[in-house]
N, C-alpha and C positions, 0 to 999 in steps of 0.2 A: 968356270965361270963364263967363258965365252959362249958354250952352248947354251946356258941359262939366258944370256943376253939375246942370243938368236932367236930363242923361243918367245921371249917377252917383246921384241921389237915390234912384230905384226900387230900385237894387240894394243901397244902404246900408239902406234900410227893410226889404227882403227878408231881408238879412243879420241885423238885429236881431230880427226876427220869427221866424226859423228858430230852432229848438231845437238843443240841442248834438248831439243824435243825427244830425240831418240834415248839420250841419257836420262831423262826425267821418266820416259816410258819404261825403261829398264828397272829404273830404281823402284818404281811403283810396282812392277812386275815381282822383283826381287823381294820387296817388302811384303807383298801379297803371299808369296810362296812360304816366307819365313813365319808369317802369321798363321797361316793354315797348318804348318808343321807344329807350331806351339799348341794350337787348339787340338790336333789330333793327338799329340803327346799327353796333354792333360786329360783327354777323354780315355785313353788306354789306361793311364794310371788310376784314374776314377774307376774305370772297370776292372782294375785288379790285374791287368795284363802288364807285366814289366817287361820292358823291352831291352 
C-alpha cells in the first residue's frame, strides 16, 4: 500500500499545481482521443473487422 501511495503522490501534487487551463486542455484532449477511438471502432465493425 505504501508503494502505491508513493507512485500516486507525484501525480496528485502535479494535479493540484496545474492550473485550470491545463486541466481543461487535458480534458478536451482526452475526450477527443476517446471520441476518435469510438469512431474507429464503429468503422471497423461496419467494415466487418472484429477486433
